[in-house]
Each structure stands twice: as C-alpha cells, then as structure tokens.
SEGUVO-252472 format. One record per residue (C-alpha): residue in three letters; x, y, z. Coordinates in steps of 0.5 Angstrom, whole numbers, plus 500, padded with zeros to 3 digits. Layout:
SEGUVO-252472
alaXYZ/...
end
This chain:
SEGUVO-252472
met369765834/tyr368772835/lys369776842/leu365783843/his370788845/tyr366795848/leu371801847/ile367806852/val368813851/phe365818855/met364825852/met361830856/ile360837852/phe358843856/leu356849852/gly357856855/val351861856/phe352867853/gly344869853/gly339868848/asp340863842/val346864839/his348859833/ala352864827/gly359865829/cys359859834/ser366856834/phe367849831/leu369843836/thr375839833/asn378836839/glu382829839/val380825844/thr386819847/thr383813850/thr385811857/gly383806862/ser383799863/asp387794858/thr383789853/asn387783851/ile386781843/asp390775840/ala394776834/thr391774827/tyr384773831/thr378777828/glu374780833/gln367784833/phe368791836/asn363795839/ile365802841/ser360805845/ser361813847/asn358817852/ile357824850/arg354830854/trp353837850/gly348842851/trp344848849/cys346846841/lys340845837/ser340841832/cys347840832/val351835827/met356832831/asn362827827/ile365822832/thr371819828/thr374813830/val382812828/val384805827/pro390803830/asp396801825/asn396793827/tyr388793827/leu385791820/ile378792818/asp377791810/asn373794805/gln368788806/thr367789813/thr360791815/ile361798820/met355800824/cys353806828/asp348807833/ala346812838/ser341812844/asn337817848/tyr338824845/ala343823839/ile340821832/phe344817827/asn344821821/asn350817816/ile357814817/tyr363815813/val369811812/ile376813810/tyr380807807/glu387806805/gly387801800/ser383796802/tyr383797809/ala379803813/gln383808817/glu378812820/ile370811821/val366817822/cys359817825/glu355823824/phe349824829/ile344830830/thr342833837/pro335835839/asn332841837/asp332845844/asn337848849/ala339844854/ile344839856/tyr344832854/thr347826855/ala347820849/trp350813847/ile354813841/tyr355806838/thr360804832/thr360797831/phe365793826/asn370787826/thr377787826/thr383782825/thr389784829/lys396783825/pro401778826/leu406780831/ser413777833/phe412779840/asp406782844/glu404789843/lys402792849/asn397798851/thr395800844/glu391807844/trp385808840/lys384815838/met377819837/asn376825834/tyr369829835/ala367835831/leu361840830/ala359840823/thr360847820/thr352849819/thr352847827/ser350853831/cys352853838/asn352858843/thr358855847/asn364850847/pro362843849/tyr365840855/val368833854/asp369828859/tyr371821857/val374814859/ser376808854/pro380802855/ile387801852/thr388794848/ser394789847/ile395784842/leu398778844/ala403774840/pro403766840/his409762839/ile408756836/asn413750835/ile413743833/asn415740840/asn416733837/ile415728832/trp415720833/ile412714829/thr408708832/leu415704834/gly418711837/ser422717835/ser428713832/gly424713826/tyr424706824/thr418702821/tyr417695818/ile415695811/met407694809/asp406696816/val401702817/phe404707822/asp402713826/phe406719824/ser405723830/ile406731831/leu406734838/ala405742837/glu405747842/asn404754844/ile410756848/glu408762853/asp413766855/asp414774857/thr414776850/his409771847/thr402770851/gly397769845/asn393764843/ala394760836/phe388759832/asn387754826/val394751827/ser395745822/ser401741820/asn403740812/ile407733811/thr411733805/tyr414726803/asn416721798/asp409719795/thr412712792/ala414709798/phe408711803/asn401712802/pro396716807/val391712811/gly385715813/cys388722813/asn390728809/pro397729810/glu397736807/ile392739813/val393735819/ile389739824/his391741831/gly386746832/asp386752837/val392752841/ala392756847/ser398759850/gly402755854/ser398749851/glu400743846/asn396738842/thr398732838/ser395730832/ile396724828/cys396722820/gln397714819/phe401712813/asn403705810/ala410704808/thr411700801/gln418701800/leu424699803/gly429705804/thr430711808/tyr426717807/asn425724810/phe418727812/asn418735812/val413738817/phe410745816/leu407747822/ser402754822/asp397757824/asn391760820/ser396766818/ser402762817/phe406768820/tyr407763826/asn410757824/asp415752825/thr418747820/glu422740822/gln424734818/phe424727821/thr427721818/val423715817/asn427708816/val423703812/val426696814/asn424689814/leu427684819/thr431679816/ile436674819/asn441671814/gly445665817/ser451662814/val455656816/gly461654811/asp462647810/ile468644814/ser472638815/phe470633821/gly473635827/asp473642826/asp468647829/ala463650825/thr462658825/ile455659826/ser454666823/ala448671823/thr447678820/val441681823/gln438687820/gly432691819/asn429691826/ala425697828/thr424694835/leu428691840/ile431685839/ser430680845/gln433673842/ile437671837/tyr438663836/ala439657831/asn436651831/ile440645828/thr438639826/tyr442633823/asn442626822/glu446622827/ile449614827/asn446611833/asn450606837/asp446600834/gly448603827/thr441606825/ile440613823/ile436618828/ile435625827/asn438629833/ser437637834/thr441642838/gln440650839/ile445655839/asp444662843/leu447667839/thr444673843/asp450675847/ser455673841/leu455680838/val461681833/ser460688831/cys454693828/glu455696821/ser449701823/ala443701828/thr439696825/lys445691822/cys449687826/phe453681826/tyr453675831/ser457669831/lys459663835/asn463656834/tyr459650834/pro462643834/pro459638830/leu459631832/ser457627826/ser458627819/gly453629814/thr448635812/tyr446640818/asn440644817/val440651821/thr434655822/phe436662824/tyr431666829/val430673831/glu425675836/thr424682837/thr419686842/asn414686836/pro412678836/asp408679829/lys415681826/asn419675828/thr423672822/thr427666820/asn432664815/thr434657813/thr441655811/ile445648811/phe452646811/asn456639811/val461636815/asp465631811/tyr464624811/gly470620813/asn474614809/gly475607811/asn482605814/leu482598812/thr487593816/phe488586814/val487582820/gly489575818/pro491571815/ala497576814/gln501571810/phe503572803/ile503564801/phe498559802/leu497552799/lys493550794/asn486546796/gln486550802/thr480553806/phe481559810/asn478566812/ile480573810/thr479577816/ala479585815/asn478590820/ile475597817/thr475603822/ala471610820/gln476615820/asn476623819/gly468622819/asp462618819/leu461613814/trp454612811/gly451606807/met458602807/glu458596803/val465592803/thr466588797/leu472583797/asn474581790/ser480576787/thr483578781/asp482570778/asp477566781/thr480560778/ile486561783/leu482563789/asn475563790/ile471567795/thr465562797/asn461566801/asn458573799/arg463578796/thr459584798/lys457585805/pro451588807/leu450596808/ile452599815/asn453605818/leu459606822/lys461612826/ser467616826/gly472612830/thr469605831/ser470599827/lys467593824/glu470586823/tyr469582816/phe471576814/trp470572807/gln471564807/val476563801/tyr478557797/thr485556794/asn483552787/asn490553783/thr497555784/gly498562782/val499569784/ile492573785/arg491580788/leu485581793/asn482587792/ile477590798/asp473596796/ile470600801/asn464604798/pro460608802/lys454612799/asn456618803/gly464618805/thr470616801/asn471610797/ile477606799/thr480600795/lys486596799/asn489590796/arg494585798/tyr497580794/arg497572795/lys501567792/ile498560792/val503554791/asp503547791/leu507542795/val514541793/val517534792/asp525535792/val528528790/asn534526786/glu531524779/thr535518778/leu537513782/asn541506782/ile537500784/thr538500792/gln540507792/thr537511798/ala532516795/asn532522799/ile525525799/lys524532801/ile517535802/lys516542802/phe511547804/ala510554806/gly504556811/asn502556818/leu505550821/ser500551827/ile494548823/leu497542821/asn495535824/his500531820/thr504530814/ser505523810/val508521804/asn505515799/ile511512795/ser508507789/lys512503785/glu511503777/phe510495776/phe508493783/met501496785/asn501492792/asp508495794/asp506502795/tyr509505801/ser506510806/asn509513812/tyr508519817/leu513524817/thr515527823/asn522530822/tyr522537819/tyr526544819/asp524550816/val528555811/asp527561808/ala521561803/ser525563797/gln528557797/cys522553796/tyr518558791/val519563786/leu519570791/asp522577790/val522581796/gly518588794/ser516591788/lys522593783/asn523594776/ile526587774/ala527588766/leu529593761/leu529591754/ser535591750/asn535589743/asn538591737/ala535586732/thr531589726/ala525587722/thr527583715/asp524587709/ser518582709/gly517582717/gly517576720/phe520573727/leu524576732/lys527575739/thr532576744/asn537572746/glu534567751/ser540565754/arg542573756/ile541577762/ile537583760/asp541589762/asn539596764/asp540600757/asp535605756/gly538607750/thr537601745/gln530600742/trp526595737/ser523597731/gly518593727/ile515594720/thr509589719/thr507588712/ile500586709/asn500579711/asn506578716/pro506580723/val512582727/glu513578733/leu518580739/asn520575744/ile523578751/thr526573756/leu528575763/asp533573767/asn529569772/gln522567773/tyr518572777/asp511573780/leu509580776/gln504585777/lys505589771/ile509591765/glu510598762/leu512599755/leu515606753/trp513606745/asp510610739/asp508608732/leu511614729/trp515613722/glu519619720/asp515623724/thr508620721/pro503617726/gly501610724/asn496605726/ser499600730/asn496595735/ile499589739/ser497583743/ile502581749/glu502574752/tyr506571757/leu509563757/tyr506560763/thr508553766/leu502548767/asp501545774/asp505539772/glu511543772/thr513541765/ser508543760/thr507551758/glu503555754/trp502562752/ile497566756/leu494572753/ile495578757/glu491583753/glu490584745/asn488590741/ile493595745/asn493601740/ala500604740/pro500612742/asn502617736/ile507620741/thr512617745/asn509615751/thr508610757/thr503604757/ser502600763/ile499593763/asp496589769/ile498582769/val497580776/gly498572776/ala503572771/thr509567774/thr514567768/asn520569765/lys518570757/phe513575754/arg511575747/ile509582743/val505581737/gln505587732/tyr499585727/ala499586720/asn497593718/asn503595714/thr505601719/ala511602724/leu512601731/asn518603736/ile519600743/tyr524604747/ser523600753/phe520594757/arg519594764/ala516588768/phe514589776/thr514584781/val509583786/pro510586793/leu510582798/gly507586803/asp505581808/thr509576812/val512571808/pro511564812/lys517559813/cys518554808/tyr518547812/val522541810/tyr520534812/glu525530809/tyr525522809/asn530517806/tyr527511802/thr531505802/asn526500798/thr528502792/thr529494790/arg526495783/ser527499777/gly522503774/asn518510776/tyr517511783/gly511516785/val512521791/leu505524793/pro505528799/lys499529803/leu498534809/val492533814/leu490540817/asn487540824/asp480541821/gly480535817/thr482538810/gln487534806/ile492538802/thr495533796/lys500535791/ser496537784/his500531781/glu504525783/gln512527782/gly517522783/phe524519781/phe527514777/val531507779/asn535505773/tyr534499769/gly540494769/gln544490764/pro543483762/gln548478763/ile549472758/thr552466760/phe553459756/asp555452759/thr562450758/asp560444754/thr558448747/phe559442743/leu553439739/arg553432736/gly551432728/asn545430725/glu541430731/lys536435734/glu539438740/glu537444745/tyr541450745/ser540453752/pro544460754/lys543463761/ile541470762/lys542475769/ala539482770/ile545486773/gly545493776/gly537493776/asp531490773/leu530488766/arg523488763/asn520486756/ile527483754/ser527480747/leu533475746/asn535474738/leu538468736/thr543469730/ile546463727/his551465722/asn552458718/gln545455718/ser548449713/ile551446719/leu546449725/asn539451724/leu533452728/ser528446729/ser522446725/gly517451729/glu522454733/ser522462733/ile529465733/ile526470738/lys525469745/thr522474750/leu522475758/asn517480761/phe521481767/leu528479770/glu529481777/ser536484779/asp538479785/ala545476785/thr542471789/ile537468784/thr538463779/leu540464772/thr534464767/gln535459762/ile533460755/asn532454750/trp532454743/ser531447739/val536446733/asn538441728/thr545439726/thr546437719/lys554436719/thr560437723/gly563444723/
end
C-alpha cells in the first residue's frame, strides 16, 4: 500500500520593472529554498509515493526557462528504476526532467519548465511525482527538511529578479521496535509435548511503542529453524510464518503446526523480522518431546512382609491428576476354594523424589494377605485424558510350608494284629499352601499296612490354619518301620516328616523246664495302651491231653519299662565301629570277626579284601547286642596301590523269624559300587532288628578297603509306653511233656490279639522203677510166667520199651511165640497208682 504525500512549495517570483523589455544581461536566479511547515510522518522501510507540488509566481519574464530542483534527503531512497514525473498547471509548460544519481539512487530531481511569452505576473503549479522508500532507522527521526532549488536558465531574458514566497511541510521517519513477546506450544510455555502429537508452535510478535519508536512494521514474518528429523511441519512453511503488518503498539500471533516424531529435547530458533530484516528479534525455545510412561516395580517378598509398590512416572507433558495401582491376586476362601480378589493403591500423594520436571518416583507399602502371584497394573492419569497410560508387572509372595504334628497315637510300640488310626495335624505356616496332597507311606507294608487311601485329596490351606488327617493302619507282622508323611503342595514347600514305629508280639516269659507238679510262673508281657484293653486271657494246653486245656482270665498285672520286654535303644546313636585285623587268604575265602567280642571304637583298624576270579570274599560283623537299626555307614574305597578298582558288594543282615528261633539272611542292598576315593556310603536298613551283618565282595579280581563300619539305631522320637506284665502261676503240671501257652488280648472294640505262635514250657519226664516179687524161683521143666512190675517215678513215662534179656537160655528161654520186647504207651507218674505188671511166658528146661 502506498501513501501519497504532497509537499507543497509556494514560490512567488516578482520581477522588477526597469522599463521596456529587458532580456539580455538579466541576473540569474539560483536561490535555494528550504521547506518549512507542518510535519508529515513516514514509516521507516516503507515505500510511499511523493507528489511535490510547488506554487511559483513570477512576472515579466517572457519564455523564461525555469529549473525546479528537488534535493532528496539522505534517509529517502529513490532508485533508478523509479518512475519520476514532472507536471505543471496554469501557465507553466513542462519541458524536460533531469535526475542526478549517485550510484543507484537519485540525489536531485530537476524539472524544467517554460513560462509564457508575455510580460505579466503569473502563478503556476509545478508537480514532481516519484516513489521513495525510507531507510531503516534505529530510532524515530523527526523533522527532515526537503530542500528545493530554482534557477532561470542562462538564455532566459528577464527584466527583474523574481520574488519567491513558499510554504512546504517537514517529514519525519518513524522507526518500529519489533520483538518476540512470547513463544509457546499447544501444551504450554513449558515446552513439553507428546510424541506423535501435532502441536501448535505459537509466536507472539509485538511492535513496541515508546518515546523513540512509533513507526509501523511491515510484512513481519518469523523464520523457524529446527531438527527436521524429529519434527514434521503440518500445513505451514516454517521458513515464513507471516505476521503481516504490525502497527506500533500492536501485536500479532501466528502459528505453525508440527508433528513430533522422535523423543528428546530439541531447540527451536525463531528469527522475527520485517520486510527489511533490519528490524528483527531472535528467540530460542526448547521443545521436550516426551512419552507418558509409568514403570512399576514390586520385588518378590516373603509371606508376612510388606511389598513396596514403586512407580516411576516420566514423560508427562500435562499435569498429573492421579497415580494408582490395581492389584489382583488369588486368595483362599474360608471354604478352601480359590477366589480372585483385588485392591487399589493410591500413589498420588506418595511422591518420593523427582529427578527432573517430568521424571518422578512414587512409593508406598502394601501388606499382602495371601501367597501367590500378584498382578499389578499401574495407572497414571493427566489432565489430557487421551494420554493416560498403564504398565503391568507382577510380584510373588512366598508360599508356605506345612508344619506337621503327629496327633496320635504318639507311641513308639504297637502290638501285632492291631488296627488303629494314624492322625496328623498339618498347619500352613509362613504362607499359604495350594493344591496340597498329604501322603502316608510305610517303609514295609508287610509289617504295617495302610488300609485306606494313602494320599488325601488336594486342598488349599490358608496360612495359620490347620487340617487334620487320619489313616487307618493294620499291623501285620513284627518289625520296625518308618512312617513317612509327605506334604506335597503344588505351590509351597514340600515337607517330609517321619516317625519310627516298632511292631511287637505278645511276650511269654516262663521257665523253659519244670519238674512234674512244679508250679509254672507264666508272665504275659506287652506294651501298649492299657485303656483300650477289655481283658487278657491265657490258654494253656498239654501235649497229650487235648481235653485238658486250661483257659483263664488274667487280672493281676504290673508295669515295667518297655526295655525290659523288647529290644529298645533310647535315641539314635552310633553303636558299632569295625575293628578287624583279619586279612584275606591268597585264594580269598571266608572272613569273619570274633562273634563273641564286643565291637570297640578303634577307627584305626581296617579290613582289606582281595577277590579272585572264582571266589568272593565275605566279611561278617557281629554287634554286641540286638538293635533296631535305621542305617549303616561304610567308610571305604577300592584303591589298590593308588589304582582305582571296580569292586562292588552286597550287604545282608541276619533276621530272627517270628518263631523266635529260626533265622535267615535278609538282603539290604546289592551291587553297591565302592568309591574310587575314600568316602562314606550311607545305606538305609529300616526294619532291621539284628546284631549280625554280612558283606559280600563279588569275584571281580579287585581290591576293597573298609576302614570303618557304623550302625545307627532307630530314634524313638515319641512316647514309649509301659510294658504291662500279667503274671499267673499255673499249678496243673501233673503230666510230663510240652505245655503250650497262648495269650490273647481282647480290645474294647472286639479286636483279638494273639501271639504269632504258641510258646510254652516243658515238664520233665520221669524214670522207670522196676520191682520183682520176692519169689524169683521157677520150677524146672515147666512153663512159667515171669512178671516184673514197673512204675514211673518223678514224671510220666511214654512209649516205654522193655527188653527181657536171658543170659543162660539152656536153663531158661522164652516160650514159643513170646516176644522178647514188651511195650507200654504211657505210665502216669503217681505214687498211689498200683504198679504195672509186665508178663513174659518162659520155659524152664533144667535147674540152674
């Protein structure tokens, strides 16, 4: 837009009259006129059209040539491309224009005019029109004077000097003061924006008006330089962000949009300028491209500890309104089922510290109530709901372990042929137990058999709560067993607890041999729970008198320590160390310790055996007593002159059968490989009640060294019941022979427990007493009866054979058909019974 300025110059030229026409010798008019008058304001750097109008008066100058020269002030620029026009009105006639340039810019503009060809006083308007651009100035420049020169050409004739009267305005150049007042982006002057967001980059340009700056600014624009790998302009040209013309004291906001494509901190440089670039301002603005994230962390903890719920929030370009965590977990319900539970933890007010304006740490303690895996979803919400975000993590609370208590029966010894319940109470401690199986096993089902389900169904047990289990068992045979209760939760710690139990028989203690009519002191012994006993009886049978069995209820008893009835050893201890100086023969063979010796504690002795291809080597070890054993240990190797061998062994123990007299060797384990370096091997032998072991080294032509042998007794662990002794004196020992004693216990539930085999005592047989009649003479040559008499003294006699021997058969011999041997099945011992007579028929042939 151009503004038209009129610079009006009034020039009144009066020519003096000297009489007649006077042209030659006329003095030249070369006066300079300085403009005066009102001020005209012009904006700096602005291009405006000037129309200089000069009012000139002169007279009595015929066909005068007048030059009107406009001097261009220093701060006005008229380039050589500008069209300059001169014109006149009334009586002046435009003739020509001359422009004096310095470089590309006009310094003077000369307009040539011709006056009318007559003698008079005239007034004419002279016009000079051109465009001029003001120079940029740092401050307003006031009252610039435009100077004008006028002169008559040399050929001009005149008869008087002109009189000039003029009036013209003075111009002022007004400088603007442009400034970047503020820069901000969509989410504020903090300079934060979210990645992949399109944001407004706003620039507030202002033209400051003050005492020295009152000009308008034209074609104001901003040039934005930035990292073009991290931002893309959207619908704008960052090189030219147009603000337009900004009037003094006004401001303008222009926007360029960008899409943030890369995280980081970047500088935007803004260059604000007008069309001349003389008036400018620069500003740097930092844009932080962030991505709102929340990273949660919770460490695994032990049950009962607090979990630390921690969250790191960063990349928030808007204000945070809430931070919280939703926690979901599985919980054991009161009925043992698994339910899903949840809770919410507010972290908004749990700020710990901030590393920067957009990275802060939050933390809060949370007490979990259940074992298991906890799913934690962290949420951060800001004032920009489109940018809310989440993060999920997990943490684990340790599962627990089962604490097992044997409820009952808490006794070590049980009788054979007894049914009872094993009861155990399991408490979940140090955490919950999920999917728990509880299994009872016996190391020997032939001794103690579990009659119902060994494994109980899966259950869930909350920490601190308990569950009672029971298993029905039956004691089949005598021996020592280990009961193992395995607690196997799917989630939790496996626990195995064990108890040893000794299964025993009724014990009959009686004199092994008695004389006839001697009283048999019979003691029936057993260990157990007397409260479940209904009654005790004993049946006594005689060997040859089936109808003379005797049965009696026993009521009199007393108790003694169980060790007086059974093999017991209090606590687990090492009871034997091998001490054997025997060495193998050249051909191998059988080796054994002295069976009558007591094993000492000499660790310094060792046994060395060398097998041959065909002969194994045996080592027999005898303990000092019978023990219930749980394991043995060998310290051994198969080194021979520092060279490892390839020996292996089997181990057996001597077992006493239920008849209490027969024994057999029981294999513990075979193919046990000896170590190549000296080491200890432990071998489980639960159930062995013995005092003898046999180690057999197989024939593999290698060496074997045994440095020590240790045996360990079964720990009692629980209550050892008293042994109850029922004593009975049996006096009906009137017959010789074997007497069978078979005790029986009848429990309150009707269960009958009898001894595995009949045990008894023996009443000695007597001696025969033979007597003869006083008359022992027979008549010759006659058939006679020889009749001695026999009697049982001190006991009965059975299966008696009497043999008659005749030393002189020429005098006396048996009658025809008579046997030399007479037999009797039974003679009862009884002094009151008549003597039994034995008769032989004999013949006497002569005297003698």
